[in-house]
N, C-alpha and C positions, 0 to 999 in steps of 0.2 A: 504494500500500500504506500503510495507517494503522497507527501504533504505539500500543498501549494506553497511556493516561496512567499506569496503575499500573506497567507494565513500565518505562516511561521513568523514573519516579521511583525505582524500585529500582536501575536502572542508574546513575542519577546519584548516588544515595546511596552505592553501592559505590565509585564513582570518588572521591568526597569522602572516604570512610573511608580508602581506600588512600592518597590524597594526604596526609591528615592524619597517618597513621602514618609515612609517609615523611618528612614535615616534622618530626615530633617526633624521629625517629631522627637525621635529618641535623642538626637543631638541637643535639641532645645531642652528636653527633660534633663539630660546630663548636665547642661550648662546651669540649669536652675539648681540642680543638686550641688554642683560645685559652689554655688553661691550660698549654700546653707538652706536651700528650700526643701520641699518634700513632695512626694508623689502619693496620690490616693488611688484606691481601686477604681473610683469613678473616672479618673483621668486615663487610667490604663484601658478601661473599657471603651472610652471615647476614641482613643487611638486605634483600638482594635476595630471598632465600627467604621472609622474613617478608611482604614486599609481595606476592609472587606467591601465597603461601599464603592470604592473606585473600580474594582474589577467586577462588581456585581456577581455574576456566576463564575467568575474566573477561578479555576481550581488553584492556580498559582497564588492568587491573592488570599484565598482561604487558608492555604498552607502557611503563608507568611503570618497571617493573623493568629493561626493556631500556635505557631512557634513563639510569637510574642507572648501569648497567654502562658505557654509552658515555661518559657525561660525567665519571664519577669513576674507574671501574675502569681506563680506558686510561692514567691517569696513575700507576698503582701500579707500583712496581718488583717484581722477582720475589718469589715466595712467601716469606713470613717476613721480608721487608725492611720496615723501618719508614719511614713517610713523615714527615719532619720538618715539624712544623706551624709552627715559629718559627725564624727565622734572624736574625743581626744585620742591622740596616738596611743596604741597599745592597750586601750581600755574598751571593753564591750559593756554597754550599759543597757538597762531595761527600765527606763523611767516611766512614770504614769503617763499613759496616752502616747507613748513613743516606742515604736517597735524598732527593729534594726538588727545590726550585727550580721554575721555570716550564716547562711543556711547550714544545717547540720552536716550535709554530705560534703561540705568543703572544709570541715574542721577535722584535722587529724587527731589520732589518739594521743593523749597527753599534751595537746597544744594549749589547753586552757588550765592555768594554774591560779592559785589565790593571788599571786603578785600581779597578775594581769587583769584582775577584776576590780571594779569599783568597791570602795570600802563598804562593808555591810551587805554586799550582794551575795556572798557565799556564807551560808549558815549550816551548822551541823546540828542535827536533831538529838534528842536525849537518847541515852543508852536503852536499848530494848530490853524487855523482860526475858531473862534466860529461860530456856526450856526446862521441863521437869527432869529431875535426876533422883537417883537413889544409890546407896552404897552400903557396904558391910565389910568387916574384916574378921579374920580368925587366925589364931596362932596355936601351934601344938608343939610342945617341947618334951613330950613324954616318949621314951623309946618304945617302939612297937616291933616285935619280931613278926615278920610277915609270914603268913601261912603259905605252905607250898601248894601251888595250883589252885589258889583261891584269892579273890580280890579282897582288899581291906581298905576302908576309909581311914586316911591318915591325917587329913586336915579337913575340918567340916565346920559349917556355920551352926549346925544344930546337934550333931552327934557328940555327946560328952566324951566318948572314947576317942574322938578325933579332934578334940579341942581342949586346950587348957585356958584359952581366952577367946571369946567370940562376942560380937555385937548382935548375933541372932540372924534370923532370915532377912534377906533383902526384899523389901516391900515395894512393889510398883503399882501405881494406879493408872498406868498408861501402857499402851503397846509400844515396844521399842527394842533396843539392843541390850542384851545382857552380856556382860563381859567379865572376865576374871583373869588374874595372873597370880601364880604361886611359885614359891621357891622351896624346894625340898632337899634335904640332905639324907643320903643313904649310906650305910656302911655294911661291911661283911665281917662276921665274927668267925669266919672259917679260913682255912688255908687255901681255898680255891676261889677263883673269880666267879662272879655270878651276874645275872641280868635281871633288871627290874623294869617293868613297864608301868608308867604312871599316866593318868589322864584326868582332865577336869570334867565334871558331870553336874547336871542340875536335876532337881526334882521339885515340882510344884506341890504346894501343900494340898493334902487330900488325895494325892495320886500315888499309886504304888509303882508307877513307871519312872524310870530315870532316862535322861537324854544327854548325849555328849555335848560339850561346848567346843569340841575340836573334832575334825574328821578322823583323827588317828591319835593314838597314844605316843608317848616318847619313850623309846627304849634306852635304858641307862645301864651301861656296863659298870659294874662295881668291882674295884680291885680287891684282891685277897687281903684281908686284914686292913683294909683301908676305907676311906670315905670319898664320896663324890657329891657335888651339889649341882642341881640343874634347875632350869626355869621352865614353867609351863604357862602357856597363854591360850585363851580360847574366847569365843564369842558366838552368839546366835540370836536371831530374832525371837522374841518371846512376847506373849500377851500379858496383860495386867495380871498380877498375882503375887503370892508370897512364896519365895523360892529358897530352898536349901541348895547350896552349892558346895561341892566337896571334891577333894583329890582322892582318887582311888588308885592303889598300887597293886600290881600282880607280879608274882614270880614263880618260876618252876624250880628254883634252886633253894637249898637249905641255907640257913645261917645269914639270910638277908634281913637287915634291920632298918626300919625308918628311924632316923635320929631326931630330926626336927623339921618344922616347916612353917611358912607364913603365907597367907592368901589375902588378896584384896579383891572385892567384887563391886562392880558399879553398873548402873543402867542409865541409859539416856533415851529420850524420845526419838523415834525413827525419823 
């Protein structure tokens, strides 16, 4: 399909005329801004109407008008608000009835600091209320000879045999994360080395079931006639309730002894 040279010239002339008017109006607007003036939405809309009106149904004029709206109008504050054309160097202000500054997409991360803002513009709110928490501790310094091929609670929040000092169950009124950390010392009373596996567990009050706080136990080699200390950590999501938390140790070797241990337990909202 061939386009008539005459029609092509007319179309090009229309686009140049529209662009020329837009340039003149924008230049005058810019000159006004340099003089400390301001631009309102109504003025921008009038300019858009003028550009659109010149070309009537000209698609080129409509595109120019649309570009004006997109590039300038999107930075305009609500109807009737003035856009400040000049601000003190290095200061971005937001006074009553005066919008301005840079659009968000033109401001890089970390570009705005307190030293660049007008005094009193940056405010810090009060510290928020911390989320709910709960905690408990237990210590056991009593030597316990571990039974062979049978588990034994050696540090416990509730079992008297597994605690010489305890704050009792950890009470939670919220669903969250229950976590624990324990340090245990084991020793061998024999002439041979042995292995002891220890693990953190929980048991909600009123239930006969126990649940692990870690996916696996810690295997602890104990030297002959010697001692070894290790740390256990664990955590799991739990609902509101009253919880017993304990360290249980298991061995298949004789002469393995729990020497002492300490445990802290805490819970936070998820």
